[in-house]
C-alpha positions in Angstrom: -9.3 15.3 102.7 -6.6 12.8 103.4 -7.1 10.3 106.2 -4.2 11.0 108.6 -4.6 7.5 110.1 -3.9 6.0 106.6 -0.9 8.2 106.2 0.5 7.1 109.6 -0.2 3.4 108.7 1.7 3.9 105.4 4.6 5.5 107.2 4.8 2.7 109.8 4.6 0.1 107.1 7.3 1.8 105.0 9.5 2.3 108.1 9.4 -1.3 108.9 9.9 -2.5 105.3 12.9 -0.1 104.8 14.2 -0.2 108.3 17.8 -1.2 107.5 18.1 0.9 104.4 19.9 4.2 104.3 19.8 7.0 101.8 22.5 6.5 99.2 25.7 8.2 100.1 24.6 9.2 103.6 23.9 7.9 107.1 20.2 9.0 107.0 17.4 6.5 107.1 15.6 5.8 103.8 12.4 6.8 105.4 13.5 10.4 104.9 13.4 10.0 101.2 9.8 8.6 101.4 8.6 11.5 103.6 10.3 14.0 101.2 8.3 12.5 98.3 5.1 12.6 100.4 5.8 16.3 101.2 6.1 17.1 97.5 2.7 15.5 96.6 1.0 17.0 99.7 1.9 20.5 98.2 -0.1 19.5 95.1 -3.2 18.6 97.0 -4.6 22.2 97.5 -4.0 22.9 93.8 -5.7 19.8 92.6 -8.9 19.0 94.6 -9.8 16.6 91.8 -7.1 14.2 92.9 -7.6 11.2 95.2 -5.4 12.4 98.0 -5.4 9.0 99.7 -4.0 7.3 96.6 -1.5 10.2 96.1 0.0 10.1 99.5 -0.1 6.3 99.9 1.7 5.8 96.7 4.2 8.5 97.6 5.1 6.9 101.0 5.1 3.3 99.7 6.5 3.9 96.2 9.7 1.9 96.8 8.5 -1.0 98.9 8.0 -3.5 96.0 11.2 -2.5 94.2 13.5 -2.2 97.2 12.2 -4.6 99.9 10.8 -8.1 100.2 7.2 -6.9 100.5 5.0 -8.8 98.1 2.3 -7.2 95.9 -0.4 -9.3 97.6 0.6 -8.0 101.0 0.6 -4.4 99.9 -2.8 -4.9 98.2 -4.2 -6.5 101.4 -2.9 -3.7 103.6 -3.6 -0.6 101.4 -5.9 -1.7 98.6 -5.5 -2.8 95.1 -5.3 0.7 93.6 -2.3 1.7 95.8 -0.6 -1.7 95.2 -1.0 -1.3 91.4 0.3 2.3 91.6 3.4 1.2 93.5 3.9 -1.7 91.1 3.9 0.7 88.2 6.4 2.9 90.0 8.7 -0.1 90.4 11.2 -1.0 87.8 11.0 -4.5 86.4 14.4 -6.0 87.2 13.9 -8.8 84.7 14.2 -6.3 81.8 17.6 -5.0 80.5 18.5 -1.9 82.6 18.1 0.5 79.6 14.5 -0.6 79.1 13.4 -0.5 82.7 12.4 3.2 82.9 10.5 3.2 79.6 8.6 0.1 80.8 7.8 1.8 84.2 6.7 5.0 82.5 4.4 3.1 80.2 2.8 1.4 83.2 2.6 4.7 85.1 0.7 6.2 82.1 -1.9 3.4 82.4 -2.5 4.3 86.0 -4.5 7.2 87.5 -2.9 10.7 87.3 -1.8 10.5 91.0 0.8 7.8 90.1 2.5 10.0 87.5 2.6 12.9 90.0 4.3 10.6 92.5 7.0 9.7 89.9 7.7 13.3 89.2 7.9 14.0 92.9 10.3 11.2 93.4 12.6 12.5 90.7 12.3 16.1 92.0 13.5 14.8 95.4 16.3 12.8 93.9 17.7 15.7 91.8 19.8 17.0 94.6 23.5 16.6 95.2 24.2 13.0 93.9 26.2 10.5 96.0 29.9 11.4 95.9 30.8 8.1 94.2 28.6 8.7 91.1 30.7 9.4 88.0 30.0 12.3 85.7 28.6 9.9 83.2 26.2 8.4 85.8 25.1 12.0 86.7 24.5 12.9 83.1 22.5 9.7 82.5 20.4 10.4 85.6 19.6 13.9 84.3 18.7 12.6 80.9 16.4 10.0 82.6 14.8 12.9 84.4 14.2 14.6 81.1 12.5 11.5 79.8 10.3 11.4 82.9 9.4 15.0 82.3 8.6 14.5 78.7 6.4 11.4 79.4 4.6 12.7 82.5 4.4 16.5 82.3 0.7 16.5 81.2 -0.3 14.9 84.6 0.3 18.1 86.5 1.5 21.6 85.5 2.9 22.5 88.9 4.9 19.3 89.3 6.1 19.4 85.7 7.4 22.9 86.3 9.1 21.9 89.5 10.7 18.9 87.8 11.9 21.1 84.9 13.5 23.6 87.2 15.2 20.8 89.2 16.6 19.3 86.0 18.1 22.7 85.1 19.5 23.2 88.6 21.1 19.7 88.4 23.5 21.1 85.8 25.8 22.2 88.6 26.6 18.6 89.4 27.8 17.7 85.9 31.3 19.3 85.8 
């Protein structure tokens, strides 16, 4: 069973790291996104007792700290262990690559990680496939949906339940494309 103290530590760490960030297109704190992703993966836990629930929830809550904040890999590894830090690193896009290569690179690194990391990536995209920010163009929205299809194709074998949820969200996202 998941260690609630570890979950609280992850939330506090993420809240501090993301403290000035808001969810795109809203006045809501970014921490909401992280807790939504955590809620998605927590729903998988009863269905998959074979998973490392600590790794699953830690990576869900911390999945954006390396990509979107000044937190260093070494700090994350020291606080939450190497497995969590490596999972979060795989979930982070490599900004030194051309933009169109970043997702493929991240997905290949995710596939080299434990299954829990792939589940977090699917959960992240499930959460993000809601009404897009008002300033996104139709082309940006279509591109985002296509990227979701890529994530689904690459990671669907990690978990049937999450793959099905992601597929349904991709279909429902159609309403934002016109």
